[in-house]
Biotite code that builds the C-alpha atoms (Angstrom):
import biotite.structure as struc

atoms = struc.array([
    struc.Atom([34.719, 28.891, -14.194], chain_id="A", res_id=1, res_name="MET", atom_name="CA", element="C"),
    struc.Atom([31.636, 28.636, -16.575], chain_id="A", res_id=2, res_name="ARG", atom_name="CA", element="C"),
    struc.Atom([32.546, 24.878, -17.193], chain_id="A", res_id=3, res_name="PHE", atom_name="CA", element="C"),
    struc.Atom([32.730, 24.278, -13.012], chain_id="A", res_id=4, res_name="PHE", atom_name="CA", element="C"),
    struc.Atom([29.491, 25.445, -12.979], chain_id="A", res_id=5, res_name="VAL", atom_name="CA", element="C"),
    struc.Atom([27.676, 23.740, -15.985], chain_id="A", res_id=6, res_name="PHE", atom_name="CA", element="C"),
    struc.Atom([29.108, 20.607, -14.022], chain_id="A", res_id=7, res_name="LEU", atom_name="CA", element="C"),
    struc.Atom([27.247, 20.818, -10.938], chain_id="A", res_id=8, res_name="ILE", atom_name="CA", element="C"),
    struc.Atom([24.232, 21.844, -13.109], chain_id="A", res_id=9, res_name="ALA", atom_name="CA", element="C"),
    struc.Atom([24.797, 19.313, -14.774], chain_id="A", res_id=10, res_name="PHE", atom_name="CA", element="C"),
    struc.Atom([25.518, 16.849, -11.901], chain_id="A", res_id=11, res_name="ALA", atom_name="CA", element="C"),
    struc.Atom([22.433, 18.262, -10.512], chain_id="A", res_id=12, res_name="ALA", atom_name="CA", element="C"),
    struc.Atom([20.241, 17.596, -13.238], chain_id="A", res_id=13, res_name="PHE", atom_name="CA", element="C"),
    struc.Atom([21.370, 13.818, -13.342], chain_id="A", res_id=14, res_name="LEU", atom_name="CA", element="C"),
    struc.Atom([20.901, 13.074, -9.444], chain_id="A", res_id=15, res_name="ASN", atom_name="CA", element="C"),
    struc.Atom([17.158, 14.431, -9.767], chain_id="A", res_id=16, res_name="ALA", atom_name="CA", element="C"),
    struc.Atom([16.270, 12.703, -13.265], chain_id="A", res_id=17, res_name="ALA", atom_name="CA", element="C"),
    struc.Atom([17.583, 9.653, -11.655], chain_id="A", res_id=18, res_name="ALA", atom_name="CA", element="C"),
    struc.Atom([14.327, 7.378, -11.087], chain_id="A", res_id=19, res_name="PRO", atom_name="CA", element="C"),
    struc.Atom([13.286, 6.308, -7.406], chain_id="A", res_id=20, res_name="ALA", atom_name="CA", element="C"),
    struc.Atom([14.224, 2.785, -6.341], chain_id="A", res_id=21, res_name="ARG", atom_name="CA", element="C"),
    struc.Atom([10.893, 1.084, -6.890], chain_id="A", res_id=22, res_name="GLU", atom_name="CA", element="C"),
    struc.Atom([9.928, -1.323, -4.270], chain_id="A", res_id=23, res_name="PRO", atom_name="CA", element="C"),
    struc.Atom([10.088, -5.273, -5.109], chain_id="A", res_id=24, res_name="LYS", atom_name="CA", element="C"),
    struc.Atom([7.323, -7.041, -6.216], chain_id="A", res_id=25, res_name="GLN", atom_name="CA", element="C"),
    struc.Atom([6.713, -9.845, -5.994], chain_id="A", res_id=26, res_name="PRO", atom_name="CA", element="C"),
    struc.Atom([8.161, -10.054, -2.340], chain_id="A", res_id=27, res_name="ARG", atom_name="CA", element="C"),
    struc.Atom([7.840, -11.832, 0.741], chain_id="A", res_id=28, res_name="PRO", atom_name="CA", element="C"),
    struc.Atom([5.813, -10.324, 3.336], chain_id="A", res_id=29, res_name="VAL", atom_name="CA", element="C"),
    struc.Atom([7.948, -11.651, 6.334], chain_id="A", res_id=30, res_name="GLY", atom_name="CA", element="C"),
    struc.Atom([6.845, -10.971, 10.038], chain_id="A", res_id=31, res_name="ASN", atom_name="CA", element="C"),
    struc.Atom([4.672, -8.084, 9.773], chain_id="A", res_id=32, res_name="MET", atom_name="CA", element="C"),
    struc.Atom([3.020, -6.744, 13.374], chain_id="A", res_id=33, res_name="VAL", atom_name="CA", element="C"),
    struc.Atom([0.975, -4.219, 13.907], chain_id="A", res_id=34, res_name="PHE", atom_name="CA", element="C"),
    struc.Atom([-0.260, -2.758, 17.144], chain_id="A", res_id=35, res_name="ASP", atom_name="CA", element="C"),
    struc.Atom([-3.778, -1.980, 17.936], chain_id="A", res_id=36, res_name="SER", atom_name="CA", element="C"),
    struc.Atom([-6.382, -1.048, 20.286], chain_id="A", res_id=37, res_name="GLU", atom_name="CA", element="C"),
    struc.Atom([-6.817, -5.031, 20.764], chain_id="A", res_id=38, res_name="HIS", atom_name="CA", element="C"),
    struc.Atom([-3.518, -5.946, 20.837], chain_id="A", res_id=39, res_name="GLY", atom_name="CA", element="C"),
    struc.Atom([-1.352, -7.220, 18.252], chain_id="A", res_id=40, res_name="LYS", atom_name="CA", element="C"),
    struc.Atom([-2.175, -7.797, 14.266], chain_id="A", res_id=41, res_name="ILE", atom_name="CA", element="C"),
    struc.Atom([0.171, -10.668, 12.651], chain_id="A", res_id=42, res_name="SER", atom_name="CA", element="C"),
    struc.Atom([0.035, -10.688, 9.240], chain_id="A", res_id=43, res_name="MET", atom_name="CA", element="C"),
    struc.Atom([0.831, -14.674, 9.757], chain_id="A", res_id=44, res_name="ASP", atom_name="CA", element="C"),
    struc.Atom([-3.200, -14.773, 10.652], chain_id="A", res_id=45, res_name="LYS", atom_name="CA", element="C"),
    struc.Atom([-4.082, -14.095, 6.894], chain_id="A", res_id=46, res_name="TYR", atom_name="CA", element="C"),
    struc.Atom([-1.485, -16.337, 5.031], chain_id="A", res_id=47, res_name="LYS", atom_name="CA", element="C"),
    struc.Atom([-3.185, -18.174, 1.920], chain_id="A", res_id=48, res_name="GLY", atom_name="CA", element="C"),
    struc.Atom([-5.997, -15.371, 2.210], chain_id="A", res_id=49, res_name="LYS", atom_name="CA", element="C"),
    struc.Atom([-5.569, -12.405, -0.421], chain_id="A", res_id=50, res_name="VAL", atom_name="CA", element="C"),
    struc.Atom([-5.201, -8.916, 1.617], chain_id="A", res_id=51, res_name="THR", atom_name="CA", element="C"),
    struc.Atom([-4.666, -5.337, 1.148], chain_id="A", res_id=52, res_name="VAL", atom_name="CA", element="C"),
    struc.Atom([-2.928, -3.526, 3.616], chain_id="A", res_id=53, res_name="LEU", atom_name="CA", element="C"),
    struc.Atom([-3.215, 0.242, 3.701], chain_id="A", res_id=54, res_name="MET", atom_name="CA", element="C"),
    struc.Atom([-0.712, 2.824, 5.873], chain_id="A", res_id=55, res_name="PHE", atom_name="CA", element="C"),
    struc.Atom([-2.081, 5.921, 6.030], chain_id="A", res_id=56, res_name="PHE", atom_name="CA", element="C"),
    struc.Atom([-2.270, 8.716, 7.965], chain_id="A", res_id=57, res_name="HIS", atom_name="CA", element="C"),
    struc.Atom([-5.909, 10.009, 10.114], chain_id="A", res_id=58, res_name="THR", atom_name="CA", element="C"),
    struc.Atom([-5.326, 13.467, 9.074], chain_id="A", res_id=59, res_name="GLU", atom_name="CA", element="C"),
    struc.Atom([-4.793, 12.773, 5.399], chain_id="A", res_id=60, res_name="CYS", atom_name="CA", element="C"),
    struc.Atom([-8.266, 13.618, 2.952], chain_id="A", res_id=61, res_name="ASN", atom_name="CA", element="C"),
    struc.Atom([-6.913, 10.756, 0.566], chain_id="A", res_id=62, res_name="HIS", atom_name="CA", element="C"),
    struc.Atom([-6.747, 8.168, 3.226], chain_id="A", res_id=63, res_name="CYS", atom_name="CA", element="C"),
    struc.Atom([-9.969, 9.061, 4.152], chain_id="A", res_id=64, res_name="VAL", atom_name="CA", element="C"),
    struc.Atom([-11.581, 8.680, 0.966], chain_id="A", res_id=65, res_name="THR", atom_name="CA", element="C"),
    struc.Atom([-9.453, 5.158, 0.303], chain_id="A", res_id=66, res_name="ALA", atom_name="CA", element="C"),
    struc.Atom([-10.014, 3.751, 3.446], chain_id="A", res_id=67, res_name="ALA", atom_name="CA", element="C"),
    struc.Atom([-13.796, 4.417, 3.222], chain_id="A", res_id=68, res_name="GLN", atom_name="CA", element="C"),
    struc.Atom([-13.721, 2.882, -0.658], chain_id="A", res_id=69, res_name="ASP", atom_name="CA", element="C"),
    struc.Atom([-11.505, 0.077, 1.226], chain_id="A", res_id=70, res_name="LEU", atom_name="CA", element="C"),
    struc.Atom([-14.800, -0.846, 3.258], chain_id="A", res_id=71, res_name="GLN", atom_name="CA", element="C"),
    struc.Atom([-17.133, -0.892, -0.027], chain_id="A", res_id=72, res_name="LYS", atom_name="CA", element="C"),
    struc.Atom([-14.919, -3.153, -1.459], chain_id="A", res_id=73, res_name="ALA", atom_name="CA", element="C"),
    struc.Atom([-14.846, -5.477, 1.472], chain_id="A", res_id=74, res_name="MET", atom_name="CA", element="C"),
    struc.Atom([-18.922, -5.015, 1.569], chain_id="A", res_id=75, res_name="ALA", atom_name="CA", element="C"),
    struc.Atom([-19.347, -5.986, -2.129], chain_id="A", res_id=76, res_name="THR", atom_name="CA", element="C"),
    struc.Atom([-16.868, -9.145, -2.446], chain_id="A", res_id=77, res_name="ARG", atom_name="CA", element="C"),
    struc.Atom([-16.071, -11.081, 0.885], chain_id="A", res_id=78, res_name="ARG", atom_name="CA", element="C"),
    struc.Atom([-13.627, -13.414, 0.160], chain_id="A", res_id=79, res_name="ASP", atom_name="CA", element="C"),
    struc.Atom([-10.521, -11.142, 0.862], chain_id="A", res_id=80, res_name="PHE", atom_name="CA", element="C"),
    struc.Atom([-9.181, -9.275, 3.661], chain_id="A", res_id=81, res_name="GLN", atom_name="CA", element="C"),
    struc.Atom([-8.735, -5.131, 4.583], chain_id="A", res_id=82, res_name="VAL", atom_name="CA", element="C"),
    struc.Atom([-6.089, -4.075, 7.112], chain_id="A", res_id=83, res_name="ILE", atom_name="CA", element="C"),
    struc.Atom([-5.395, -0.175, 8.034], chain_id="A", res_id=84, res_name="GLY", atom_name="CA", element="C"),
    struc.Atom([-2.020, 0.603, 9.462], chain_id="A", res_id=85, res_name="VAL", atom_name="CA", element="C"),
    struc.Atom([-1.516, 3.914, 10.404], chain_id="A", res_id=86, res_name="ALA", atom_name="CA", element="C"),
    struc.Atom([2.119, 5.881, 9.956], chain_id="A", res_id=87, res_name="VAL", atom_name="CA", element="C"),
    struc.Atom([4.205, 7.451, 12.989], chain_id="A", res_id=88, res_name="ASP", atom_name="CA", element="C"),
    struc.Atom([0.620, 8.292, 14.863], chain_id="A", res_id=89, res_name="GLU", atom_name="CA", element="C"),
    struc.Atom([-0.850, 9.266, 17.871], chain_id="A", res_id=90, res_name="ASN", atom_name="CA", element="C"),
    struc.Atom([-2.180, 5.411, 19.195], chain_id="A", res_id=91, res_name="PRO", atom_name="CA", element="C"),
    struc.Atom([-5.046, 7.106, 20.144], chain_id="A", res_id=92, res_name="GLN", atom_name="CA", element="C"),
    struc.Atom([-5.854, 8.775, 17.250], chain_id="A", res_id=93, res_name="LYS", atom_name="CA", element="C"),
    struc.Atom([-6.064, 5.637, 15.227], chain_id="A", res_id=94, res_name="VAL", atom_name="CA", element="C"),
    struc.Atom([-9.269, 3.893, 16.916], chain_id="A", res_id=95, res_name="PRO", atom_name="CA", element="C"),
    struc.Atom([-11.152, 7.305, 16.643], chain_id="A", res_id=96, res_name="GLN", atom_name="CA", element="C"),
    struc.Atom([-10.604, 7.526, 13.203], chain_id="A", res_id=97, res_name="PHE", atom_name="CA", element="C"),
    struc.Atom([-11.724, 3.905, 12.692], chain_id="A", res_id=98, res_name="ALA", atom_name="CA", element="C"),
    struc.Atom([-14.982, 4.461, 13.881], chain_id="A", res_id=99, res_name="LYS", atom_name="CA", element="C"),
    struc.Atom([-15.788, 7.816, 12.758], chain_id="A", res_id=100, res_name="ARG", atom_name="CA", element="C"),
    struc.Atom([-15.266, 6.423, 9.273], chain_id="A", res_id=101, res_name="TYR", atom_name="CA", element="C"),
    struc.Atom([-17.424, 3.106, 10.050], chain_id="A", res_id=102, res_name="GLY", atom_name="CA", element="C"),
    struc.Atom([-13.938, 0.608, 9.486], chain_id="A", res_id=103, res_name="LEU", atom_name="CA", element="C"),
    struc.Atom([-14.853, -2.642, 10.090], chain_id="A", res_id=104, res_name="SER", atom_name="CA", element="C"),
    struc.Atom([-12.093, -4.085, 9.120], chain_id="A", res_id=105, res_name="TYR", atom_name="CA", element="C"),
    struc.Atom([-8.927, -4.550, 11.951], chain_id="A", res_id=106, res_name="PRO", atom_name="CA", element="C"),
    struc.Atom([-6.470, -1.078, 11.945], chain_id="A", res_id=107, res_name="VAL", atom_name="CA", element="C"),
    struc.Atom([-3.381, -0.916, 13.816], chain_id="A", res_id=108, res_name="GLY", atom_name="CA", element="C"),
    struc.Atom([-0.549, 1.357, 13.947], chain_id="A", res_id=109, res_name="TRP", atom_name="CA", element="C"),
    struc.Atom([3.415, 1.232, 13.426], chain_id="A", res_id=110, res_name="VAL", atom_name="CA", element="C"),
    struc.Atom([6.347, 3.690, 13.486], chain_id="A", res_id=111, res_name="GLY", atom_name="CA", element="C"),
    struc.Atom([8.078, 5.260, 10.621], chain_id="A", res_id=112, res_name="LYS", atom_name="CA", element="C"),
    struc.Atom([11.154, 2.515, 10.551], chain_id="A", res_id=113, res_name="ASP", atom_name="CA", element="C"),
    struc.Atom([8.577, -0.387, 10.381], chain_id="A", res_id=114, res_name="ALA", atom_name="CA", element="C"),
    struc.Atom([6.741, 1.313, 7.774], chain_id="A", res_id=115, res_name="PHE", atom_name="CA", element="C"),
    struc.Atom([9.909, 1.956, 5.710], chain_id="A", res_id=116, res_name="PHE", atom_name="CA", element="C"),
    struc.Atom([10.416, -1.771, 6.369], chain_id="A", res_id=117, res_name="LYS", atom_name="CA", element="C"),
    struc.Atom([7.124, -3.474, 5.044], chain_id="A", res_id=118, res_name="TYR", atom_name="CA", element="C"),
    struc.Atom([7.008, -1.085, 2.067], chain_id="A", res_id=119, res_name="THR", atom_name="CA", element="C"),
    struc.Atom([10.265, -1.518, 0.800], chain_id="A", res_id=120, res_name="ASP", atom_name="CA", element="C"),
    struc.Atom([10.865, 2.021, 0.839], chain_id="A", res_id=121, res_name="LEU", atom_name="CA", element="C"),
    struc.Atom([14.041, 3.522, 1.288], chain_id="A", res_id=122, res_name="PRO", atom_name="CA", element="C"),
    struc.Atom([13.853, 5.757, 4.343], chain_id="A", res_id=123, res_name="PRO", atom_name="CA", element="C"),
    struc.Atom([15.624, 9.037, 3.362], chain_id="A", res_id=124, res_name="ASP", atom_name="CA", element="C"),
    struc.Atom([12.111, 9.153, 0.694], chain_id="A", res_id=125, res_name="SER", atom_name="CA", element="C"),
    struc.Atom([8.963, 10.708, 1.300], chain_id="A", res_id=126, res_name="ARG", atom_name="CA", element="C"),
    struc.Atom([6.188, 8.303, 0.069], chain_id="A", res_id=127, res_name="PRO", atom_name="CA", element="C"),
    struc.Atom([3.357, 9.803, -1.178], chain_id="A", res_id=128, res_name="PHE", atom_name="CA", element="C"),
    struc.Atom([0.298, 8.654, 1.582], chain_id="A", res_id=129, res_name="ILE", atom_name="CA", element="C"),
    struc.Atom([-1.767, 6.210, 1.601], chain_id="A", res_id=130, res_name="PRO", atom_name="CA", element="C"),
    struc.Atom([0.402, 3.089, 0.562], chain_id="A", res_id=131, res_name="VAL", atom_name="CA", element="C"),
    struc.Atom([-1.134, -0.132, -0.576], chain_id="A", res_id=132, res_name="LEU", atom_name="CA", element="C"),
    struc.Atom([0.434, -3.514, -0.464], chain_id="A", res_id=133, res_name="LEU", atom_name="CA", element="C"),
    struc.Atom([-2.037, -6.261, -1.978], chain_id="A", res_id=134, res_name="PHE", atom_name="CA", element="C"),
    struc.Atom([-0.745, -9.640, -0.697], chain_id="A", res_id=135, res_name="ILE", atom_name="CA", element="C"),
    struc.Atom([-1.496, -12.887, -2.612], chain_id="A", res_id=136, res_name="ASP", atom_name="CA", element="C"),
    struc.Atom([-2.557, -16.079, -1.900], chain_id="A", res_id=137, res_name="LYS", atom_name="CA", element="C"),
    struc.Atom([1.395, -17.285, -1.639], chain_id="A", res_id=138, res_name="ASP", atom_name="CA", element="C"),
    struc.Atom([1.812, -14.329, 1.406], chain_id="A", res_id=139, res_name="PHE", atom_name="CA", element="C"),
    struc.Atom([3.454, -12.407, -1.658], chain_id="A", res_id=140, res_name="GLN", atom_name="CA", element="C"),
    struc.Atom([3.571, -8.442, -1.425], chain_id="A", res_id=141, res_name="VAL", atom_name="CA", element="C"),
    struc.Atom([2.219, -8.548, -5.523], chain_id="A", res_id=142, res_name="ASN", atom_name="CA", element="C"),
    struc.Atom([1.303, -4.888, -6.074], chain_id="A", res_id=143, res_name="ARG", atom_name="CA", element="C"),
    struc.Atom([2.359, -2.164, -4.342], chain_id="A", res_id=144, res_name="GLN", atom_name="CA", element="C"),
    struc.Atom([0.786, 1.670, -5.209], chain_id="A", res_id=145, res_name="TYR", atom_name="CA", element="C"),
    struc.Atom([1.535, 5.162, -3.479], chain_id="A", res_id=146, res_name="SER", atom_name="CA", element="C"),
    struc.Atom([-1.026, 7.613, -3.538], chain_id="A", res_id=147, res_name="GLN", atom_name="CA", element="C"),
    struc.Atom([0.569, 8.778, -6.798], chain_id="A", res_id=148, res_name="ASP", atom_name="CA", element="C"),
    struc.Atom([0.221, 6.413, -8.686], chain_id="A", res_id=149, res_name="HIS", atom_name="CA", element="C"),
    struc.Atom([-2.499, 6.489, -10.927], chain_id="A", res_id=150, res_name="ARG", atom_name="CA", element="C"),
    struc.Atom([-4.056, 3.358, -9.437], chain_id="A", res_id=151, res_name="PHE", atom_name="CA", element="C"),
    struc.Atom([-5.472, 6.561, -6.964], chain_id="A", res_id=152, res_name="PHE", atom_name="CA", element="C"),
    struc.Atom([-6.985, 8.735, -9.958], chain_id="A", res_id=153, res_name="SER", atom_name="CA", element="C"),
    struc.Atom([-8.385, 6.414, -13.022], chain_id="A", res_id=154, res_name="SER", atom_name="CA", element="C"),
    struc.Atom([-11.546, 6.507, -13.522], chain_id="A", res_id=155, res_name="GLY", atom_name="CA", element="C"),
    struc.Atom([-12.910, 3.317, -11.267], chain_id="A", res_id=156, res_name="GLN", atom_name="CA", element="C"),
    struc.Atom([-10.691, 5.200, -8.308], chain_id="A", res_id=157, res_name="GLY", atom_name="CA", element="C"),
    struc.Atom([-9.644, 3.094, -5.504], chain_id="A", res_id=158, res_name="VAL", atom_name="CA", element="C"),
    struc.Atom([-13.086, 0.785, -4.561], chain_id="A", res_id=159, res_name="PHE", atom_name="CA", element="C"),
    struc.Atom([-13.043, -0.300, -8.460], chain_id="A", res_id=160, res_name="GLY", atom_name="CA", element="C"),
    struc.Atom([-9.128, -0.930, -9.081], chain_id="A", res_id=161, res_name="ASN", atom_name="CA", element="C"),
    struc.Atom([-9.359, -2.677, -5.172], chain_id="A", res_id=162, res_name="THR", atom_name="CA", element="C"),
    struc.Atom([-11.510, -4.788, -7.270], chain_id="A", res_id=163, res_name="LEU", atom_name="CA", element="C"),
    struc.Atom([-10.012, -5.483, -10.333], chain_id="A", res_id=164, res_name="GLY", atom_name="CA", element="C"),
    struc.Atom([-6.917, -6.420, -8.394], chain_id="A", res_id=165, res_name="VAL", atom_name="CA", element="C"),
    struc.Atom([-8.462, -8.662, -5.921], chain_id="A", res_id=166, res_name="VAL", atom_name="CA", element="C"),
    struc.Atom([-10.444, -10.293, -8.374], chain_id="A", res_id=167, res_name="ASN", atom_name="CA", element="C"),
    struc.Atom([-7.571, -10.892, -10.533], chain_id="A", res_id=168, res_name="MET", atom_name="CA", element="C"),
    struc.Atom([-5.142, -12.327, -6.904], chain_id="A", res_id=169, res_name="LEU", atom_name="CA", element="C"),
    struc.Atom([-8.389, -14.348, -6.152], chain_id="A", res_id=170, res_name="VAL", atom_name="CA", element="C"),
    struc.Atom([-8.456, -15.773, -9.475], chain_id="A", res_id=171, res_name="ALA", atom_name="CA", element="C"),
    struc.Atom([-4.978, -16.894, -9.876], chain_id="A", res_id=172, res_name="THR", atom_name="CA", element="C"),
    struc.Atom([-3.971, -20.469, -8.432], chain_id="A", res_id=173, res_name="ALA", atom_name="CA", element="C"),
    struc.Atom([-1.597, -20.520, -5.341], chain_id="A", res_id=174, res_name="PRO", atom_name="CA", element="C"),
    struc.Atom([1.654, -20.120, -6.934], chain_id="A", res_id=175, res_name="GLY", atom_name="CA", element="C"),
    struc.Atom([1.275, -18.666, -9.909], chain_id="A", res_id=176, res_name="LYS", atom_name="CA", element="C"),
    struc.Atom([0.400, -15.434, -9.088], chain_id="A", res_id=177, res_name="ALA", atom_name="CA", element="C"),
    struc.Atom([4.367, -14.336, -9.326], chain_id="A", res_id=178, res_name="LYS", atom_name="CA", element="C"),
    struc.Atom([3.424, -15.285, -13.049], chain_id="A", res_id=179, res_name="ASP", atom_name="CA", element="C"),
    struc.Atom([1.349, -12.494, -13.538], chain_id="A", res_id=180, res_name="LEU", atom_name="CA", element="C"),
    struc.Atom([2.326, -9.521, -16.012], chain_id="A", res_id=181, res_name="PRO", atom_name="CA", element="C"),
    struc.Atom([4.460, -6.696, -14.702], chain_id="A", res_id=182, res_name="ARG", atom_name="CA", element="C"),
    struc.Atom([4.284, -4.482, -17.159], chain_id="A", res_id=183, res_name="ARG", atom_name="CA", element="C"),
    struc.Atom([0.859, -3.520, -16.810], chain_id="A", res_id=184, res_name="GLU", atom_name="CA", element="C"),
    struc.Atom([0.479, -3.386, -12.797], chain_id="A", res_id=185, res_name="GLN", atom_name="CA", element="C"),
    struc.Atom([-2.884, -3.403, -12.882], chain_id="A", res_id=186, res_name="MET", atom_name="CA", element="C"),
    struc.Atom([-6.419, -3.689, -14.583], chain_id="A", res_id=187, res_name="PRO", atom_name="CA", element="C"),
    struc.Atom([-7.192, -0.063, -14.801], chain_id="A", res_id=188, res_name="VAL", atom_name="CA", element="C"),
    struc.Atom([-10.326, 0.651, -17.419], chain_id="A", res_id=189, res_name="LYS", atom_name="CA", element="C"),
    struc.Atom([-9.861, 4.249, -19.274], chain_id="A", res_id=190, res_name="LYS", atom_name="CA", element="C"),
])
């Protein structure tokens, strides 16, 4: 009987210790389309331009901070685009969120299925929101960070770290972003 209990406990330990599947990076953006107050937002419109895509919830404090930091980053450096996408929200809340926090970038919404497809996360996972996707000039998701990543908690915060990644992607010639180092997922100063 003890051996049986040990086997069950050991199997549970192995299952808990198994790493979650990481989203593939880089990967093609594909056909991402979002609903918005003003019609559809298609990622095809931003091909060739470094773009930061933020998936968020309107009631999430981390999302509010990230949304405002991305607004500041866009005001600082105008050669990239930010797009906000609310996940599984009441569509009426999304324009109110953008207005309340002074967001000048496009903001739309998608359902959960589209969110999991676009972020390459397993549908049975419980990701930390917000999730940021950095799309390079080659229309590839080059970097992806969930709220539990140190991207959000390092000393520079979302504002500084976004500018660091954007600087790197903007300075990289088309066709070369896939060659950027993967071991260090972002330029963070400690």
